[in-house]
N, C-alpha and C positions, 0 to 999 in steps of 0.2 A: 411691735414685737411681742409676740406671745400672749400670755394670759392677762386677765384683767388686773392681776396683781402687779403686772409690770407697769401699770398706769402710773405708779408713783415714781417714776424715774426721775424726771427733772421738773420740779415744780417751783413755783414762786417767782419772785421779781426777776431773779437772774435768768430764768428761762422763758422770757417773753417770746423768744423766737419759737420755742417748742410749743408753747401754749397756743399761739395763733395757728401754727401749722396743723396742730391736732384738730382744731375746729374746722380747718379748711378742707383737708383731704384725708379724713380719718379712714383707716381701713375698717374691716368689718367689726372689730371689737374695740375700738378706741383704747389702745393701751400702749404704754411705752415700754420699750424693751426692759424686761426684768433684769437684764444684765447690768445696766449701767446708769442708772439714775437719770435719764434725760427727760423724762417727759411728764411732767405735770399732770395733775388731774384736771388740767385745762381750765384754770381759773380765769385767765385772760386779761392781759394788760389793757386791751382795747375795750373790754367791757367794764373797766373801772374797778375791778375787784382787787383789793389789797394793793393800792397804787404805789406804796413805798414800803421798803423793808423796815422792820422795827428792831430796836436794840433791846435784846432781853436783859433784864436787870439781874443782879445776883440772886441765886436761888432758883432761877428759871422763870420768874414772873416777867411778863412782857410790859414794858412801858412805852407809851407813845403809839401802841398798835391800836387798830380799830377793834372795838369790842365785838364779841359774838352777838349776832342779831337776836338770839333767843328764839329763833323760828325753826320750824321743821325743815329738814333738808329737802331740796327739790327732787331728789331721787325717789322719795317715797319709801325708802328702806326703813323697816321697823327700828333699826338701831340708830337711825338719823332723825327720829322725832325729837322734839325739844325735851319731852319728858325723859326719854331714854338717855339723851346726852347728859341731862342734869343728874340722873341717877348714877350713870357711869362715872361722872366727874366727882361725885361725892365719895366714890369708892376708889379713887385714883391711887391714893397712897397704898392701900391694900393690894391693888393690882400690881403696882410696881414691886412691892415687897414680895409678892407671890411669884415673881419671875426669878428669884434668887436660885432655886434648885436648878433651873435650866441654865442659868449663868454659870453655876458651879460646874455643871457637866461640860461646859465649853472652856473650862480652865481659868475662868475669871476668879481672882481671889476675893474673899469676903471683904477684905479691907478696901479693895478697889471698887467693889460693887457698892459698898456703903458710901464711899467717898464720891463716886460719880453720880449716885442717885440722890444724895442728900439735898433736900430743898427743892427737888423737882416739883413743879406744879403744872396742871394742864393748861394748854393754850387753846381755848375753845374757839377762837377766831378761825382756827383751821377747819372746823366743821363747816363753816360757810364756804370756805375756799374749796373744800373737797366736793361740795355739791353745787357749786356755782354753774349757772347756765347762761352764758353771755347772750344778750339780746342781739348784738350785732357782731359780725366777724369781718376780718379784712379779706380782701380778694388776694389771690396768690400773687398777682403782679405788685400790689401794694406791699405785701409781705416781703417779696424779693427786693423791692426798692429800699425798704427799711434796713434789711440785713446786709445786702451786698451794695455798700455805698463807698464813696471815695475815701472817706476818713478811715473806715474800718480796713479797707484794702491797704491804705498807706501804713497803718499800724501793723497789719499782718506782715507786710514786707519787712518792716523793722524787726519784728519778732523773729522772722526766719533768718535774718542776718545776725541778730544778736545771739541766737542760740544755734548757730549753724553746726557747731561741733556736736551738740546733742542730737540735732536732727540727722546729721550724717551717720552717727553711731546707731541710732534707732532704725533708720531706713535700711542700713546694711544688715542689721540683725533680724529684722522682721519682714522686710520687703514692703512695708506699708508706706504709701506715698506721704511725704512730709507736708504737702499742700493740703491734704485732707485733714491731717492732724491740726495744722494751723487754722484751717477753716472751722473745725469743731471748737477749738479754743476761742476763736473770735466770735462765733455765733452764740456759744453757750454763756460766755461771761464778758464779752467785749474785752478780751485779753486781760482777764483778772480784775477788771474794774467794777463788775456787777455780779457778785457771787451770792448775794443774799446774806442776811445777817441773823437768821433765826438759829437758835441752838438746835443742832441735829438731835441731841439727846432728848430735849424737851419735845420737839416735834414728833419724833418716832415713838417716844413714851406715850404722848397724848393719843396718837393714832393706834398704838398697841392696846390701849385700854378703853378707847371711846370710838364709837362709829362703826362703819360697815366693813372695814378692812383690817380687823384686829389681828387675825392670824398672820397675814402678810407682814404687817408692821411690827409684830412681836419679833419676827426674825430680823428685821432691820434694826430694831432697838438693841437686841442682844448682840448683833454683829457690830454695832457702834461701840458697845461696851468692850467687845473683843479687841477692836482697834486701839482703844484707849489703854486697855490692860496690857497689850503688847508693847505699847510705847511708840507706835509708828507716828501718831499724831497726838496733840494735846487738845483738851476741850475747847480752847480758844481758837483752834484751827478748824474745828468741826462746826462751822456755822454755814448756813446755806438757805435752801428753799424750805417752804413750809412742809414739804413731803420728805425732807431729809437728805436731798441731794446737796453735795458740797464740792468745793474746789473749782478751779477754772474750767474743767471739762465735765463737771457735775457727775460725780460718782455717788450712787447710793451705797450704803455700808456693805450690803451683800455683794455688790458689784466690785467694790474695793477688794474684798476678800478673794474674789475669783481672778481679778485681772491686775491688781496693783503689783508692781515690781520695783525693785531697788535699782534704779537706773545708773547710779554713780558709785555703788558699792560701799555706802557709808553705814549699812546695817538697818536703815529705816526706809519705809516706803511713804514718802511725803509727797502726795499728789497735790498739795495746796501751795507750798512755798518753794519746792525744789523743782526747777524746770526739767532736769534730767529725768526725775521720777515721773513727773507729769506727762512728758512726751512719750517715754517708754511705756507707761501704763496704758495710755490711751491707744497707742499702737498695738499693744498686746491684746487689748480688748478686740480691736478690729481683726487682728490676725486670727485669734481663736474663733471668731465668728465667720471665718472663711475668706478673708481678703485675698484677692489674686494679685500677686506682685506684678508690676509692669503693665497692668491693664487699667483702662479708664472706667468710669462709672456709667457712661452712656453718651448718646449723641442727640443733638437737636435735629429733627427731621421735618421735611415738608411732606404733608399728607395730601394726596391727590383729591380732587373734587370727586364726589360720589363714593368715597371710601366707606366700607362697612365698619362703622365704629363699634359694632358688637365684638370686633376682634381686639379692641383696646381694653385689655383685661390682663391683670397680673398672672392669671392662671393660664393664659394662652400664649406662651412663649414659643417663638419660632426662630430659625436661624436668620441671620441678617440677610442672607441671600434670598430666603423666602420672602422677607419683607420687601426686598428690592423688586422681586417679581410682581408684588402687589402695587408697585408704583412709588414706594417711599424712597426718598433720597436725602442725603445730608443737606442741611440748610446752607452750608458753606460751599456746596458743590464738590467737596473733596470725596475721594473714594473711601469706603469703609475699610479699615486696615485688616479686619479678620472676618470675612463673610460667613465663616462657619460658626461663629459665636452665636449663642442663643440670647434672645432679648425679648422683652415684652414692650408693648406700646402704651405710653402714658399720654393722655390728652387732657391736661388739668383744666383747660379752659374750653374744652369741647372743640367743635369743628372750627370755631372762630379764632382759635389761638394756635400756638406752635405745638408740634408733637415731639415726643422724645422716645427713643429706643433705649431701654434700660437693661444694663448688663448685670452680671453677678455682683460686682462691687456696689452697685446701687442697692441691691438687696441687703448687702452687709451693712451699709449705712442705715438702712431701715431697721436693722436689728439693734442699732444704737438708739434709734427713735423711729417708731412705726409710721409717722406721718410722711406721706409722699412729698408734701410741700417742704418740710424740713430737709429731707434727703436731697431734694432738688436744689435747695439753697446751699447746702454743704457742697455738693458737686460743682455747682456753678461758681461759688466763691473760690473753691480750690483752683478751678480753671483760670479765674481772673487773677489769682495770686501768681499763677504760673506764667502769666502774660497773655492769656487768652482774651478774646473780645466778648462784648455783651452778646446776648442772644440776638439772632438775626431777625426773626419774625416778630411782628407786633402782637401785643396782647389786646383783647377786646375791652379796652379801658372805658368804653361807653357803657358797659354792663355794670350793674350795681349788685352788691351782695344782698340776698334775701334776709329779712329780719327773722328772729326765732319764730315769731308767730306765723310768718309766711312759710318758713320751712315746715312747721308743724302742719299748716294747712295743706301744703303740697303733699306731705305723706298721707294725710287723711283723704285727700282727693284720689291719690293713687290707690289707696286701700278700697275706697268706694267703687273704683273701676276694676278691682280684682287684681291689680298689679303688685301691690305691696302687702306682704303677709305678716309683717312685724307689728309692733306696738308703736304708733306715732309718738315721737318724743322730741322732734325738732333737731335731732342729731343725725347728720348724714353719714352713713357708712356704706359698705359694699352692697347691702341689701337694698337700700334706697336707690343707689346708683343703678343697680340692675333693673329695679322696677321702673325707674325713669327711662332707661334705655328701651325697655319693652314697650312702654307707652309711646315713646317717640317713633319707634318702628311701626307701631300700629296706625299712626297718622301720617306716615310717609315723610318724616323729616329726619335729618341725620341723628342716628341713635347714639349720641355722644355722652349721655348721662350728665350733661351740664345743666345745673339748676338755675336757669335764667328767669327773669321776670316774664319773658315771652312764653316759656313753657308753662309757667304757673297760670298765665292768662288762658292758655289753651285748655288746661285742666279745668279751669273755671267755666269754660265754654264760651269765652269771649272771642 
């Protein structure tokens, strides 16, 4: 979703789902919707970074957290060098105090500004998390196995029954599918059991004063102060990921301001402990992002042999009727309900795995989080909560994910052959996928953009 600023959507321990998804199927600019806090700066539970949330001590100091490594950030950004981080940290108090005029312009009282910023100290461990580059990632099928499991589905059905009245009211008011909301709740925080435990104020203040995203996080920090000043939430409720996302569906402070609503009329917008507000606010986010009531997110499809996978591109949407003419059909053998709808083809595991025709609501989920793997997990989880079956076609589970060094080598080899024009960094986005497709087409194999060990060997000339 949108700009690099959006990256900080949902980060930290609670958003393991998002972290892995982002490294799996990142769109061209690796960023998480700047609307709603979902997407991590991709620290990665599977890469071992920050494996457990830490409990901030009074005054903002972290106890029990891993210390900052003291090393330069992997991004190479000048503000992420160890020297720059230390210099900015030494000026942290002045930086926070210097934001008072901006806070005053937002209507925050001086008393509240002083009360909520008293004792804040920087959490430098965040600098490592911001620039982490996982050596290994999970495959999309492993990712889906982790998130869409029997225990989570059982809990999701309980939540749907327990809060039926709230889901009824929200669905009637917004047209947003209750199962999608329940899926986001389940995947973002395992139904409020894994929300992260870092102070939102400390995290956003740290990032507003130190590192490479200061302007973005200054807005998040000031927005967090606005929330506290208004009294919607208390500081003890604003605990979450290292990038400042909080609550069961992981709102960033700026997203809270845009989308949070008072679902039960009690005068507060409590997206942390009030299910009515949580459900209504998450639905409001999706609705404002263009959710189409009564429509699904997409369909699993069988892609015929010899298909031109250059058409599997988000920018190449066609009507479902046009896709049918190209030989695509639903994996369940059912007819498509609305052949005139436009969709694009996603083949997350290339020609060896299932295909999916993605509709407008899938794009809306991707505004909540820009990783296709995440959006696919949300859509599938929602269908399973509704009573749907698992995906029909098998995944190529014999394939292994490339290591970061192998991903970097693949980009370098593509660049040497003239297919890749970017700077090799081991991160796969749209530019890498396009380069890979063009290479595959040049050697007469399905141009599906899937980075397998076989295609790496072909690039090596083996």
